[in-house]
N, C-alpha and C positions, 0 to 999 in steps of 0.2 A: 506493500500498499505507500504510496507516495502520496510526501506530506508539501500543500498547497506552502507556492512562497510568501504570500501572506500572511501564511499560518505558522511561517516559520523566525517571520519579522518580526511579528507578534509574544511568538512567544522567547527569541531571543532579549527582545525590549523588558519585557516581564523576567525574566532569569537575569536579567542585570540590574535593574530596581531595588530585586530581593536579594543578590546579593550584598551591592551597596549595601542596601537597608541592617542585613548582617552584619555589614565589617561598622560600621561606623555608629553603633550600637553600643558595640564591645567596650567592656571597661578600660578606663584609666588603668596602665601599667602604675603599681605601687598605692592602689587603693581595694578598699575591702570588693572581694567578689574579684580580683584580678586573675586569679589563677585560672581561667579559662580564655584570656584576652586575646594569647596568641592564636590558639586554638580556633576562637570564634574569629579572627581575620581573616585568618587562613581558610574556612572554608567557606565565607565572606566571598574572598577572591577568587576562588575556585568556581565555586559560582557565578561569578562576573566572568570569568572566562570562557566559563562554560554558554553564557551567554552573548558572547562578542562572539565564538565560534557561529551560533544559529546564527548572528545576524549576518556576517561573513556569509555565509553557504543561501541564504533566503535572499539579499541581494544577490549574489553568483546568480541567483535559481533564478530571483526575479527579471535581470535582463536580460538573459535567455527563454522564455516564454515565453507564446504568442499572444496568449490571453492577458497577460504582464498585470 
C-alpha cells in the first residue's frame, strides 16, 4: 500500500512538531527531575529526524506525482 505524498508531508510535520515539543519540555540540567533530561532530549531529537525524513520523502514524491 503506497502512502500519498500529502500524507507523508502531514505526518512529517506532525512528527517534527511532536519531537520538538518532547525535547523542549525536558527539565534543565541541575534541577530536580533532571535525571531524564538527556534521554528525553535524545528521544525528541530522534523523532524530529524521523519527521524530517518523512518531509523529505514526501517533498520528493510530491514533485514526481502526476496528481500533485
